[in-house]
N, C-alpha and C positions, 0 to 999 in steps of 0.2 A: 504494500500500500504506500502510495506517495502521500505526504502530508497535505493538509488542506491549504487553500490559498492564503498567502501572507500579505502583509502590508507592502513588502518589497515586490512581490509578484504583481500586485495591483498597480504599482507605479512604474513598472518596467525596469526595476533595478535588479542587480545580481547580489543576492544576500550572502551567498557563500556560507561561512561559518559564523557570521554575525548573529547576535541573539534576537532576531526578528520573531514576531509572534503572528498568530493567525489573525486575519481581519474578520469582520462579521460574516462575509461570504465563506471564508475558510472554516469558521466554527459551524456554520450551517451544513457545509459539506461533510465535516467530520461526523456530525450527528446523523446525517442521512446514511453514510456508509456504515455507521455503527448498526443501524437497523438491519442491514444485510449480513454483517459479520456475526451478529448475535445468533444467527441461525446455524452457525458452524460450530462443531465440537473442537475448538482450538486446543491443542496440546501444549502450545507455548506461544508467547507473544514477546517479541524483542524489538527494540527501537534504537534509532540513532540517538545520541545524547542531546542533540540540539532541541531548543525549546519548541519549535514548530512541530516536530515529530512527537514529542512527549505530550504536547497539548492535544494533538490529533488523536492519539491513542486514549488519552484520558476522557475525551468527549465521546469517542466512538465506543469504548469499552470501559465504562466507569468502574466496573467491579474487578478489573484486572490490574495487577501490578506487573508491568512489563520488565523484562530484563533489559539492560542497557549495554550496547556493544559499540565501541568506538569504530569497529570495522564498517559500520553502516553510515558513518558520518559523511556529510557532503564533501565533494571535491574541494581541496584547498586551493582556491582561486588567487590567493596571494594579493598582489596589488590591484587586481581586478575587483575585489570584493567591495560592495557598496556603491559601485558606479552604474550609471544607466546603460542598458544594453545598446541604445542608439549611439551612445558615445563610444562604447567598446567596439561597435561594428566598424569604426574607422581605424582601429588599431591594426598594425601590420600582422599581428598574430591571429586576428579574427579568421581570415580565410584558411589558415592552417588548422584552427580549431574545428572549422566546418568540414574540411576535406581530408585532413591528415592528422586527426586527433591523437593517434598513437605516438606522434613525434612531439606533442605539445608538453612543455613544462611551463607552468604559469610563473611569472616573475615573483620571486619570493614565496612561491606556493608549491603545489604538488604537480607531479606529472600525471596526465590523464591515464597513461598506461598503469601507473602505480595505483591510482584510484580504482581502476577496473580490477586489477589483480587482487587487491585486499578486499574489495566488495564481494567478488566471486568466491574467494576463499572463505569469507565470513559466512555467506549463505550456505555454501556446501558443508562447512563445519557444523552449522546449526541443523541442517537437514540430516546429517549423519547422526548427530546427537539425539534428535527427536525420533528418528527411525530406530535407533538402538533402544531407546527408553519406551517407546509407545507403538512400534511396529511400522511397517512400510506404508500403511494407508493413513497414518496420522497426518492431520492438518496443523500447520503452524503459520504464524503471521510475522512478517518483518515490516516495520515502518521506516522508510528512508526517503531519499531525494531523487529528483528527476534524472539527472545524469547518472547517478549510481544505479538506479533501476534500469535505465537504458543499457548500461554496460552489462548488467547481469543478464538481461534479455539477449543481448548480442552473443554472449557466451553460450546461452542455452540453445540458440539457433545455429551455433557453429560459425558465426560471422566474425570477421576481423573487426577490431575496434574502429577502424577507419569507416566502417559502415554504420556505426551506432547512431549517428545523427539522423538516420532515416526512421528511427523509432520514436514514438511519442509516449510520454507518461504524464498525463494531466494531473492537476491537484486532486487528491482524494480518490484517485483511480485505483483499481485492483488489477494486478497482473499475477497470474497463477502459473507456476512451473512445477511439473512433476519430475523429480529426479529418480533415475533408475540406475542399476549397476553399470549399464553400458552407454546410456545417453539420456539427456533431459527431453521433456516434451513441453512445449508452450501450450497451455490450456486456455488461458485468457490473457488478453493484452489491452491495457488502457481501458478497462471496463468501468464506466461510470453509470451505466444504465440510464444515460441521458442522451437521447438522439439530438437534442437541441444544440449540442456542441458542433454538429455538422453544418449548421447555418452560419455563414460567414458574418462576423460582426460588422456593424456600420463603422465607417472610418471617416475622420475628418480629412480635409485636403492635406494637412500637415503630416498625416500618418503614412504617406506614400513611401517614405524611406525607412519605415520600421522594419528591421531585419526579420522579425517574427512573422511578418506578413508576406515575406518573399520566400525564396528557396532556402534561406538559412534557418537553421534550428536556433531556438532561443536557448542560449547557454544557461544551464541551471534548470531548464524545464519550462520556464515561463508560467503564465497565469492560466493557461488552458486554451484550447482551440476556440471555445465559444465566447471568450472574453475580449 
């Protein structure tokens, strides 16, 4: 599960590891996804340590005390954190992030390849733990961030990290992966149960240069396709 929409998502900023919180829309999204999650017999719930993920889990599953794992934390965007995506789109590193992310090391931050490796290792470690304790059919939930989830999905599909920007993980969406001894299966992707996100949002004339509205992916995951 990706966390709900944040104040940074709503204003087009890159939150990174900054302590941003859910906005009103994000809190409503967390409550809605919780109605769906409570139908599942979850054997474990684990979350990124950042406030927006912990808030999402608390609102979605108020009776659950999740485990916290640093391996699910957002990519370390370094000097990019807190800056508007429209501004970042003018940086020389931006097209590399879009087209060759496996080569990207954010200034004073993390390499995207390192983010992918530790996120995939964390999810596989938790899946092995849950399987050992509760059986191969056990369900468990991880709450994390857009680029982290996209990297995990790319691994499950056998895609090179350079293809991961083709994947979308909207706020409060559910992505389900079934791991087996020989290969993973992608069961659900970016599931919000809301077809309204397929309707293009209305844009002002000044939004024409918005990178999220063009072929570029919104670094960090953005505010969602319908926003």
